[in-house]
C-alpha positions in Angstrom: -9.4 -7.9 -0.9 -7.3 -6.9 -3.8 -4.6 -9.6 -4.7 -1.2 -8.8 -3.3 2.2 -9.7 -5.0 4.5 -12.5 -4.0 7.1 -9.7 -4.0 5.2 -8.0 -1.3 4.6 -10.9 0.8 8.1 -12.2 0.7 9.5 -8.7 1.2 7.3 -8.3 4.4 8.4 -11.7 5.7 12.0 -10.8 5.3 11.6 -7.5 7.2 9.9 -9.3 10.0 12.3 -12.2 10.1 9.4 -14.7 9.4 8.3 -16.8 6.4 5.5 -17.0 3.9 3.9 -20.1 2.9 2.9 -21.1 -0.7 0.4 -23.6 -1.6 -0.1 -25.4 -4.9 -3.5 -25.3 -6.6 -4.7 -28.0 -8.8 -8.4 -27.7 -8.6 -11.0 -24.9 -7.5 -11.4 -26.7 -4.2 -7.6 -26.3 -3.5 -7.7 -22.6 -4.1 -10.8 -22.4 -1.9 -9.1 -24.3 0.9 -6.1 -22.2 0.7 -8.1 -19.1 0.9 -10.2 -20.6 3.9 -7.1 -21.8 5.8 -5.4 -18.5 5.5 -8.4 -16.7 6.7 -8.7 -19.0 9.9 -4.9 -18.5 10.5 -5.2 -14.8 9.9 -2.1 -15.1 7.7 -1.1 -14.3 4.1 -0.4 -17.1 1.6 0.8 -17.6 -2.0 -1.6 -19.5 -4.3 0.7 -21.4 -6.9 -0.2 -23.0 -10.0 2.5 -25.4 -11.4 3.1 -26.1 -15.2 2.1 -29.7 -14.2 -1.4 -28.4 -13.1 -1.7 -26.3 -16.4 -0.9 -29.5 -18.4 -3.7 -31.4 -16.2 -6.1 -28.6 -17.3 -5.4 -29.4 -20.9 -2.6 -27.0 -21.3 -4.9 -24.0 -20.7 -3.7 -21.6 -18.1 -6.6 -19.1 -18.4 -9.3 -21.0 -16.9 -7.5 -22.2 -13.8 -5.7 -18.8 -13.4 -8.9 -17.1 -13.6 -10.7 -19.2 -11.0 -7.7 -18.8 -8.5 -7.6 -15.2 -9.0 -11.4 -14.9 -8.4 -10.9 -16.8 -5.1 -8.1 -14.7 -4.0 -10.0 -11.6 -4.7 -13.1 -12.7 -2.7 -10.9 -13.7 0.3 -10.4 -11.5 3.3 -6.7 -12.9 3.6 -3.9 -11.2 1.7 -3.3 -13.8 -1.3 -0.8 -13.7 -4.2 -0.9 -15.6 -7.5 2.2 -17.4 -8.5 3.2 -19.7 -11.4 5.3 -22.6 -10.2 7.9 -24.9 -11.7 7.6 -23.3 -15.2 9.9 -25.2 -17.9 8.3 -23.7 -20.9 9.5 -20.3 -21.9 6.0 -19.7 -23.6 4.1 -20.4 -20.4 6.4 -17.8 -18.6 5.6 -15.3 -21.3 2.0 -15.8 -20.8 2.0 -15.2 -17.0 1.8 -11.5 -17.0 -1.5 -11.4 -19.0 -3.1 -13.9 -16.7 -2.7 -11.9 -13.6 0.6 -13.6 -12.2 2.9 -11.4 -10.4 5.6 -13.8 -10.0 7.0 -17.0 -11.7 9.3 -19.9 -10.7 11.4 -20.8 -13.8 12.7 -24.1 -13.4 15.9 -25.0 -15.3 17.5 -27.0 -12.5 17.4 -30.3 -14.8 19.9 -28.6 -17.1 23.8 -28.4 -16.6 24.8 -25.4 -14.6 26.0 -23.2 -17.6 22.7 -23.9 -19.5 20.4 -23.4 -16.4 22.4 -20.0 -15.9 21.9 -18.9 -19.5 18.2 -19.7 -19.9 17.3 -18.4 -16.5 18.9 -15.2 -17.1 16.9 -14.7 -20.5 13.7 -15.7 -18.7 14.3 -13.2 -15.7 15.1 -10.5 -18.1 11.8 -11.1 -19.8 9.9 -11.3 -16.5 11.5 -8.2 -15.2 10.4 -6.3 -18.5 7.0 -7.2 -17.7 6.9 -6.6 -13.9 7.2 -10.1 -12.8 9.2 -11.3 -9.8 11.3 -14.3 -10.7 12.3 -17.3 -8.8 14.6 -20.1 -10.0 16.3 -23.2 -8.5 19.8 -24.3 -8.2 20.7 -27.8 -7.0 18.4 -30.8 -7.3 15.3 -30.9 -5.0 14.0 -33.9 -6.9 10.9 -36.0 -6.5 8.7 -34.5 -9.1 6.9 -36.5 -11.9 7.7 -39.8 -10.1 11.3 -39.0 -10.0 13.1 -40.8 -7.1 14.7 -38.3 -4.4 18.4 -37.9 -5.2 20.9 -39.1 -2.7 22.2 -36.5 -0.3 25.7 -37.0 -1.4 25.2 -37.2 -5.3 27.2 -34.6 -7.0 25.3 -31.4 -7.7 22.4 -32.2 -5.4 22.8 -29.9 -2.5 23.1 -26.2 -3.5 26.7 -24.8 -3.3 26.8 -21.5 -1.7 29.7 -20.1 -3.8 27.9 -21.4 -6.9 24.5 -19.8 -5.7 26.1 -16.5 -5.2 27.5 -16.5 -8.7 24.0 -17.8 -10.1 22.0 -15.1 -8.5 24.6 -12.3 -9.7 24.6 -13.5 -13.2 20.8 -14.3 -13.6 19.4 -11.4 -11.8 16.6 -13.5 -10.1 14.6 -12.4 -7.2 14.5 -15.6 -5.1 16.4 -18.9 -5.0 15.0 -22.3 -4.5 17.6 -24.3 -2.8 18.3 -27.9 -2.4 19.0 -28.6 1.4 17.5 -31.9 2.1 13.8 -32.0 1.2 12.2 -33.6 -1.6 9.0 -33.1 -3.7 6.1 -35.5 -3.3 6.9 -36.8 0.1 3.9 -38.3 1.9 5.6 -38.7 5.2 7.2 -35.8 7.0 10.5 -37.5 7.6 13.0 -35.1 5.8 16.0 -33.9 7.7 17.2 -30.5 6.5 20.9 -29.1 6.4 20.4 -26.1 8.6 24.1 -25.3 8.5 23.9 -25.3 4.8 20.8 -23.0 4.8 22.6 -20.5 7.1 25.7 -20.5 4.7 23.4 -20.0 1.6 21.6 -17.1 3.5 25.0 -15.4 4.0 26.0 -16.1 0.5 23.3 -14.7 -1.5 21.3 -11.4 -1.4 17.9 -12.8 -2.3 15.3 -14.7 -0.3 15.7 -18.5 -0.2 12.8 -20.8 -1.1 12.2 -24.4 0.4 10.6 -26.6 -2.0 9.2 -30.0 -0.8 8.0 -28.8 2.5 5.3 -31.3 2.7 7.8 -34.0 3.7 9.6 -31.6 6.4 8.5 -32.0 10.1 7.1 -28.9 12.0 10.3 -28.4 14.0 12.5 -28.6 10.9 10.4 -25.9 9.1 10.7 -23.7 12.2 14.5 -24.2 12.4 14.9 -23.6 8.5 13.1 -20.2 8.9 15.3 -19.3 11.8 18.3 -20.1 9.6 17.2 -17.9 6.8 14.6 -19.8 4.7 11.7 -17.3 3.5 9.3 -19.0 1.1 8.0 -22.3 2.1 6.3 -24.3 -0.5 3.5 -26.9 0.2 1.7 -29.1 -2.3 1.6 -32.9 -1.6 0.3 -32.3 2.0 -2.8 -30.7 0.6 -3.3 -33.7 -1.9 -2.7 -36.1 0.8 -5.4 -34.4 2.9 -7.8 -34.2 -0.1 -7.5 -37.9 -1.0 -7.7 -39.2 2.5 -10.9 -37.5 3.0 -12.5 -38.6 -0.2 -11.4 -42.1 0.6 -13.0 -42.0 4.1 -16.3 -40.6 2.9 -16.6 -43.2 0.0 -15.7 -45.9 2.2 -18.6 -44.9 4.6 -20.9 -44.1 1.7 -20.1 -46.6 -1.1 -23.3 -45.7 -3.0 -22.7 -41.9 -3.0 -22.6 -40.4 -6.6 -22.8 -36.6 -6.0 -19.2 -35.4 -5.9 -20.1 -32.5 -3.7 -20.7 -34.9 -0.9 -17.0 -35.9 -0.8 -15.5 -32.7 -2.1 -16.8 -30.9 1.0 -14.7 -32.9 3.5 -11.8 -33.0 1.2 -11.9 -29.1 0.9 -12.2 -28.9 4.8 -9.3 -31.3 5.2 -7.2 -29.1 3.1 -8.1 -25.9 4.7 -7.0 -27.6 7.9 -3.7 -28.6 6.4 -3.2 -24.9 5.2 -4.0 -23.5 8.7 -1.6 -25.9 10.3 1.3 -25.0 8.0 0.6 -21.2 8.4 0.6 -21.7 12.2 4.3 -22.7 12.1 5.3 -19.3 10.8 6.8 -17.1 13.5 5.3 -13.6 14.0 
């Protein structure tokens, strides 16, 4: 199937009052698992590659992008390719040439005015090259071993009035917001601020994005979508499934040396996780 765009998938979800799930790809097995899970669920999905994943692949975007794009094209599910958590302008600038129709530029670690200025520049570049741009305001936290920020730390939760001004001044197409989730959670115990989600939905004219959804329970994800969240990002849950399956296989087969033997159950476990998250989406 031809690769679709994140813009199209998110727009369709907004019109239908549902959500679209985006899954982080680190290895070829991740991409294959997302495609398999989407096919099982009969739902579209976004395949997203983060700057951290590019760094893992020696700083080379082209090989993992090409492999992921090939998986998407071979799938019967509608799949989009997205570049996630980009902090390096040069990487964003490389995105259009590698088949990415969308990018999340992450300047959330910067003070508000600096975040706004650099995001506006990167959004303008993206739009000149036909790229849909997501950005983040507030501090979701939890990446690169960073401890999750406290819920009452100043600047952590996204302020609706600030968000409205930020969207207007940057021209972004979607906004990732901090509403109680955190990256890299391995237990699904996050409690979201659904009232804040509703206020943000009312304040900004672009779709909202929930990062750190691996740590959010099923009922909280459903409630978040009902309150106005659209793009639901999932990463750590795939890695948890992958690593758990590998550990289980190697514990039962301590003399195994062929990686295909443990990668098959790892890929299968991730595909099941993908299908499970997609099954949460209404519609």
